[in-house]
C-alpha positions in Angstrom: -113.7 -129.0 -59.4 -117.0 -127.3 -58.9 -117.7 -125.6 -55.6 -121.4 -124.9 -54.9 -122.2 -121.4 -54.1 -125.5 -120.3 -52.5 -127.9 -119.1 -55.3 -128.8 -115.5 -55.3 -132.4 -114.3 -55.3 -132.1 -113.0 -58.8 -131.0 -116.5 -60.0 -133.9 -118.4 -58.5 -136.0 -117.9 -61.6 -133.4 -119.3 -63.8 -132.7 -122.5 -61.9 -134.5 -124.5 -64.6 -131.3 -124.1 -66.8 -129.0 -125.5 -64.1 -128.2 -129.0 -63.0 -128.7 -130.4 -59.5 -125.1 -130.2 -58.5 -125.0 -126.5 -59.4 -127.8 -125.7 -57.0 -126.8 -128.2 -54.3 -127.6 -127.0 -50.8 -125.0 -129.2 -49.0 -121.4 -128.3 -48.5 -120.1 -130.9 -51.0 -117.6 -130.2 -53.8 -118.3 -131.7 -57.2 -115.9 -132.7 -60.0 -116.4 -133.5 -63.7 -119.8 -131.8 -63.9 -121.3 -133.7 -61.0 -119.9 -137.1 -61.8 -117.9 -137.2 -58.6 -119.0 -135.8 -55.2 -116.6 -135.1 -52.4 -116.8 -133.5 -48.9 -115.8 -129.9 -48.2 -112.5 -131.2 -46.8 -111.5 -132.9 -50.1 -108.1 -131.3 -50.0 -107.0 -133.7 -47.4 -107.3 -136.4 -50.0 -104.1 -135.2 -51.6 -102.3 -135.6 -48.3 -103.6 -139.2 -48.0 -102.5 -140.1 -51.5 -99.0 -138.7 -50.9 -98.7 -140.7 -47.7 -99.4 -143.8 -49.7 -97.5 -143.2 -52.9 -94.3 -141.5 -51.7 -93.2 -144.4 -49.4 -94.0 -146.9 -52.2 -91.8 -145.0 -54.6 -89.0 -144.9 -52.0 -89.4 -148.6 -51.5 -89.2 -149.4 -55.2 -86.2 -147.3 -55.8 -84.0 -148.0 -52.8 -85.2 -151.5 -51.6 -87.1 -153.5 -54.2 -84.7 -152.6 -57.0 -81.7 -153.9 -54.9 -83.6 -157.1 -54.1 -84.0 -157.8 -57.8 -80.3 -158.4 -57.9 -80.3 -160.9 -55.0 -83.2 -162.9 -56.2 -83.9 -164.5 -59.5 -85.3 -162.5 -62.3 -88.9 -163.8 -61.7 -88.9 -163.3 -57.9 -87.1 -160.0 -58.0 -89.5 -158.5 -60.6 -92.5 -159.8 -58.7 -91.5 -157.8 -55.6 -91.7 -154.5 -57.5 -94.8 -155.6 -59.4 -96.8 -156.6 -56.3 -95.9 -153.3 -54.6 -97.1 -151.2 -57.6 -100.3 -153.2 -58.3 -101.1 -153.2 -54.6 -100.7 -149.4 -54.5 -102.9 -148.9 -57.5 -105.6 -151.1 -56.0 -105.4 -149.2 -52.8 -105.8 -145.9 -54.6 -108.8 -147.2 -56.5 -110.5 -148.1 -53.3 -109.7 -144.7 -51.9 -111.4 -143.0 -54.8 -114.4 -145.3 -54.6 -114.7 -144.3 -51.0 -114.2 -140.6 -51.5 -115.8 -139.8 -54.8 -119.2 -141.3 -54.6 -122.5 -140.5 -53.0 -122.3 -142.1 -49.5 -126.1 -142.4 -49.2 -127.4 -138.8 -49.0 -131.1 -138.5 -48.4 -132.6 -135.8 -50.7 -133.8 -132.9 -48.6 -137.4 -131.6 -49.0 -138.2 -128.3 -50.5 -141.0 -127.7 -48.0 -141.6 -129.0 -44.5 -144.3 -131.7 -44.1 -147.9 -130.8 -43.2 -148.3 -130.1 -39.5 -150.3 -132.4 -37.3 -154.0 -131.4 -36.6 -154.9 -131.2 -32.9 -158.6 -132.1 -32.7 -160.6 -130.4 -30.0 -157.9 -127.9 -29.1 -157.1 -124.4 -30.0 -153.3 -125.0 -30.1 -151.4 -124.2 -33.2 -150.7 -127.4 -35.1 -147.0 -128.3 -35.3 -144.7 -131.0 -36.3 -143.6 -133.5 -33.6 -139.9 -133.6 -33.1 -139.8 -137.4 -32.7 -141.9 -140.1 -34.3 -141.9 -143.8 -33.7 -141.8 -146.4 -36.5 -141.9 -150.1 -36.3 -139.5 -152.1 -38.5 -139.7 -155.9 -38.4 -141.1 -155.8 -34.9 -138.6 -153.3 -33.6 -139.5 -149.8 -32.5 -137.3 -147.0 -33.7 -137.5 -143.3 -33.0 -137.0 -141.1 -36.0 -136.2 -137.4 -35.5 -137.1 -134.5 -37.6 -134.2 -132.7 -39.3 -134.7 -128.9 -39.4 -132.1 -128.4 -42.1 -133.3 -131.1 -44.6 -137.0 -130.8 -43.5 -137.6 -134.5 -43.3 -137.9 -137.3 -40.7 -134.6 -139.1 -40.8 -135.0 -142.9 -41.4 -133.5 -145.3 -38.8 -129.7 -145.3 -38.7 -129.7 -142.0 -40.6 -127.9 -139.0 -39.2 -127.1 -135.4 -40.3 -123.4 -134.7 -41.0 -122.6 -131.2 -39.8 -119.5 -131.1 -42.1 -121.3 -132.0 -45.4 -124.6 -130.6 -44.2 -126.6 -133.6 -45.4 -128.7 -136.4 -43.9 -126.9 -139.6 -44.7 -128.3 -143.2 -44.5 -126.5 -145.6 -42.2 -124.1 -142.9 -41.2 -120.9 -144.3 -39.7 -118.6 -141.2 -39.4 -117.1 -138.4 -41.5 -113.5 -139.3 -42.3 -111.1 -136.4 -42.8 -108.5 -138.6 -44.4 -110.8 -139.4 -47.4 -112.7 -136.2 -47.3 -116.1 -137.9 -47.3 -118.9 -139.3 -45.1 -118.6 -143.0 -44.5 -122.1 -144.4 -44.8 -124.3 -147.0 -46.5 -123.0 -146.7 -50.1 -119.2 -146.5 -49.5 -118.6 -148.3 -46.2 -117.6 -151.5 -47.9 -114.9 -149.7 -50.0 -113.7 -147.8 -46.9 -113.1 -151.0 -45.0 -111.4 -152.6 -47.9 -109.2 -149.5 -48.3 -108.2 -149.5 -44.6 -107.5 -153.3 -44.7 -105.5 -153.1 -47.9 -103.4 -150.2 -46.6 -102.6 -152.4 -43.6 -101.5 -155.2 -45.8 -99.4 -152.8 -47.9 -97.6 -151.5 -44.7 -96.9 -155.1 -43.7 -95.5 -155.9 -47.2 -93.2 -152.9 -47.3 -92.0 -153.5 -43.7 -91.3 -157.2 -44.3 -89.2 -156.7 -47.4 -87.2 -153.9 -45.8 -86.3 -156.3 -43.1 -85.4 -158.9 -45.7 -83.1 -156.4 -47.5 -81.3 -155.6 -44.2 -80.8 -159.3 -43.6 -79.4 -159.7 -47.1 -76.9 -157.0 -46.5 -75.8 -158.5 -43.2 -75.3 -162.0 -44.7 -73.6 -160.8 -47.9 -71.1 -158.5 -46.1 -70.8 -160.6 -42.9 -71.4 -157.6 -40.6 -73.6 -156.9 -37.6 -77.2 -156.0 -37.9 -76.6 -152.4 -36.8 -73.9 -151.8 -39.5 -76.2 -153.4 -42.1 -79.0 -151.0 -41.0 -76.6 -148.0 -41.4 -75.9 -149.0 -45.0 -79.6 -148.6 -46.0 -81.2 -145.6 -44.2 -84.1 -145.7 -46.6 -85.1 -149.1 -45.2 -84.8 -147.8 -41.6 -87.1 -144.8 -42.5 -89.6 -147.1 -44.2 -89.6 -149.5 -41.2 -90.3 -146.8 -38.7 -93.0 -145.2 -41.0 -94.8 -148.4 -41.8 -94.7 -149.6 -38.2 -96.4 -146.4 -37.0 -99.0 -146.5 -39.8 -99.6 -150.2 -39.3 -100.7 -149.5 -35.7 -103.1 -146.8 -36.9 -104.7 -148.5 -39.9 -104.4 -152.0 -38.3 -106.1 -150.8 -35.2 -108.8 -149.2 -37.3 -109.2 -152.4 -39.2 -109.7 -154.4 -36.0 -112.2 -151.9 -34.7 -114.3 -152.0 -37.8 -114.2 -155.8 -37.9 -115.8 -155.7 -34.4 -118.4 -153.2 -35.7 -119.2 -155.4 -38.7 -119.5 -158.5 -36.6 -122.0 -156.8 -34.3 -123.7 -154.8 -37.0 -123.0 -151.4 -35.5 -121.8 -148.1 -36.9 -119.1 -145.9 -35.4 -121.8 -143.3 -34.6 -124.0 -145.9 -32.8 -121.1 -147.4 -30.9 -120.1 -144.0 -29.4 -123.7 -142.7 -29.0 -125.6 -145.7 -27.9 -124.9 -148.5 -25.5 -125.9 -151.8 -27.0 -124.2 -153.7 -24.2 -127.1 -153.1 -21.8 -129.7 -154.1 -24.3 -130.1 -156.2 -27.4 -128.9 -154.6 -30.6 -131.9 -154.7 -32.9 -129.7 -154.6 -36.1 -127.6 -157.6 -35.1 -128.3 -160.6 -37.3 -125.5 -162.8 -36.3 -121.8 -162.7 -37.3 -122.2 -164.5 -40.6 -125.3 -162.5 -41.7 -123.7 -159.3 -40.6 -120.7 -159.8 -42.8 -122.9 -160.9 -45.7 -124.9 -157.6 -45.3 -121.7 -155.6 -45.7 -119.8 -157.5 -48.3 -122.3 -159.6 -50.2 -125.4 -157.5 -50.5 -126.1 -155.2 -53.4 -125.2 -151.5 -52.9 -128.4 -149.5 -53.2 -128.5 -147.0 -56.0 -128.1 -143.3 -55.2 -131.2 -141.3 -54.5 -129.7 -138.3 -56.1 -129.1 -137.6 -59.8 -126.6 -134.8 -59.6 -126.5 -134.2 -63.3 -130.3 -133.9 -63.7 -131.8 -130.6 -64.7 -133.4 -128.6 -61.9 -137.1 -128.4 -62.2 -138.8 -125.2 -61.5 -140.6 -125.2 -58.1 -143.5 -123.0 -57.1 -142.7 -120.8 -54.1 -144.2 -122.1 -50.8 -147.4 -120.3 -50.1 -147.5 -118.5 -46.8 -149.9 -119.5 -44.1 -152.3 -117.4 -42.1 -151.2 -116.3 -38.7 -154.5 -117.5 -37.2 -155.0 -121.2 -37.0 -152.1 -121.9 -39.3 -148.8 -123.6 -38.8 -145.9 -121.5 -37.5 -142.5 -123.1 -37.6 -140.9 -123.6 -34.2 -137.7 -122.2 -35.7 -139.2 -118.9 -36.7 -137.4 -116.1 -34.9 -134.5 -118.2 -33.9 -130.9 -117.6 -35.0 -129.3 -119.7 -37.6 -127.0 -121.2 -35.1 -130.0 -122.8 -33.3 -131.1 -124.7 -36.3 -130.1 -128.4 -36.3 -126.9 -129.1 -38.0 -126.2 -132.6 -36.9 -126.9 -131.6 -33.3 -130.0 -131.8 -31.1 -133.1 -130.3 -32.7 -134.5 -127.0 -31.7 -137.9 -128.3 -30.6 -138.9 -127.3 -27.1 -142.3 -129.0 -27.0 -141.5 -131.2 -24.1 -140.1 -128.4 -22.0 -143.2 -126.3 -22.6 -145.7 -129.1 -22.0 -146.9 -129.3 -25.6 -147.4 -133.1 -25.3 -150.0 -132.9 -22.6 -152.8 -133.3 -25.0 -151.9 -136.8 -26.1 -148.3 -136.3 -26.9 -146.5 -135.4 -30.1 -144.9 -138.7 -30.8 -146.6 -141.0 -33.3 -146.0 -144.6 -34.2 -146.0 -146.0 -37.7 -145.6 -149.6 -38.9 -143.3 -149.9 -41.9 -141.2 -152.5 -43.6 -137.6 -152.3 -44.5 -138.4 -151.5 -48.2 -140.8 -148.7 -47.1 -138.3 -146.6 -45.2 -137.8 -144.3 -48.2 -141.5 -143.3 -47.8 -140.9 -141.7 -44.4 -140.0 -138.4 -46.1 -143.4 -136.8 -46.5 -143.4 -133.5 -48.3 -146.1 -130.9 -48.8 -146.0 -131.4 -52.5 -146.8 -135.1 -52.1 -149.9 -134.2 -50.0 -151.1 -131.7 -52.6 -150.7 -134.2 -55.4 -152.5 -136.9 -53.5 -155.6 -134.7 -53.3 -155.7 -134.6 -49.6 -157.8 -131.5 -48.5 -155.8 -128.8 -46.9 -157.2 -128.2 -43.4 -155.4 -124.9 -42.9 -156.4 -122.3 -45.6 -153.5 -120.5 -47.2 -153.6 -116.8 -47.9 -151.5 -114.3 -49.7 -148.5 -113.1 -47.8 -150.0 -109.5 -47.7 -153.4 -110.6 -46.2 -154.0 -109.3 -42.7 -155.6 -111.5 -40.1 -159.0 -110.5 -38.5 -157.2 -109.7 -35.2 -155.0 -107.2 -36.9 -157.9 -105.5 -38.6 -159.9 -105.4 -35.4 -157.0 -103.9 -33.5 -156.4 -101.2 -36.1 -160.2 -100.3 -36.1 -160.1 -100.1 -32.2 -157.1 -97.7 -32.3 -158.7 -95.4 -34.9 
């Protein structure tokens, strides 16, 4: 595995010889040279695999192999085969959930250009919240200080992976990955198949106990004592079935109402209409029948050399609202550090803006400084060298001399 370490200043000039996953700013862990991406808690994946594989091995050795004697050759062999194939299928779904890009939005290298306040002397700044209209519905998109972009609707910043993720559902510690737009389908199928596997093992353990009772003509309690492995598996699968079965039922409700776990806990769609709800049938089609969008990140691509961001003049230029704040105040999946409303910065018309976009244009919300420069838009705020002193500083120095 490849754990991303923060690049040193002396290495910044040689980034052109590195790949994207080697300079990744998130907290992800990469495997096989960027072909697989995991969350920082990927070690829990080993525990999840063992919780699935070990009970199945015990079942095949102590239960299924004994049932092969009681049933005919075809039926007895099928009991073991189904358990093994079902387990392999479950593990494949687990890896498809854990080892792929969940829908990470590439972060900007520079913040967007600040807004221009006409007729005022205030320093231009970025509004914390903007409004966009998608298919007739108004959504508020927030600025992410960490990724330096306006998050699309239903996108959220994961504080564990340190990435903005599209259609963020939750971060699952059992799979060591964010559950979001590109792996939610596989996550639900994994949870559902695990529930069925628990039911399968529990059912045949009960069948084996019944076979012992009938063959030896003893009570059910004595039959249970003759196969402690079956008793252990029944207790284990019964507990797991309540956990994964309840999770399956909860996500069936979320799918039918077109909600995410994050939205369900953060927002209250019971009091107002859910703008994402398309009806039960269309909601299920969106999850299971629609094409999975391609990843917006090529982790194996070579890093392109980027010019350093020019500094701005202290007079009339844009000063980040995060300047001078501690690192713990910068947004990491929490509330942003914009205090414009508290300081009355929106009294000149407000900082919120409204845009009209379509579903296929949500990717254009991320506006970077480099895009503005390439488009030929004139820069209203002149940029100076980082060593150039402002006229106020020169005048103050002359006054003191």
